[in-house]
C-alpha positions, 0 to 999 in steps of 0.5 A: 326777826332780830332772834334769828342772828343770835342763834347763828352764834350757837353750835347745833346738832344736826340729824337727818330725818326723811333724807332731810337734815335738821338740827336742834340747838346744842344746848337743848340736846341732853343726850342721844340714846339708841331707840329702845322700848317705847310703851304706846299711849292709847289715844295719843296723838300719831306722832307720839310713839309713846313713852319711855323711862330714862333714869326715873323719868318718863319721856314722851318720844315723838316721831320725828317723820310724823311730826315734821309731816314726812313720808313714812319709814323707808329705806333707812339703816335701822341700826342708825336710828336714835332717839334725841332727848331734847330739853326746853325748860323743866320738859324733856322730850324724845325725837326719833331720828334716822341718824345723828349727823355733825355738830353745825357751827353756822359761824356767822352764815346767814340764816334764811327764814323758812320757806313759805307753805309748811304749817302756820307759822306759830306752829312750824317747828322750823324757824330758820334754814341754814346753807350746809355742805352743798345743802342746807339745814333746817333749824328747829325750834325745840319748843314748837317741835315738842308742842310745848307752852310758852313759859308764860302760859305754863302756870 
């Protein structure tokens, strides 16, 4: 996987979801906002909390715990909950996280492939694991996380 090595040079924004640390490429984080009013979408997938308005755009907001197959809400500080706005191509998708952490700068650290198990690789939003501060941070693929099509499929 040659693409894993070029990602290691970039900075990532870390956030905590269900006791685990995840990170998204800083270049794909448009902003971080407080959890606010979200309009439910009837019949939507359980991981879709709903939609919210953000400066004239309607943005879908995903529940980070549901999307990543983590246990339901419990024990976190609601005041720390944030929605990380992720951009990929022309898409903007919000991800509700338990708390936003520090910037992660892999700086040459060895990025390992995700542990086996999980969902099918094509669907798995975790594309690498980085040792970080005595533990590890799971590096997310924004396109897969947000279930967006490849650019070639987005006619």
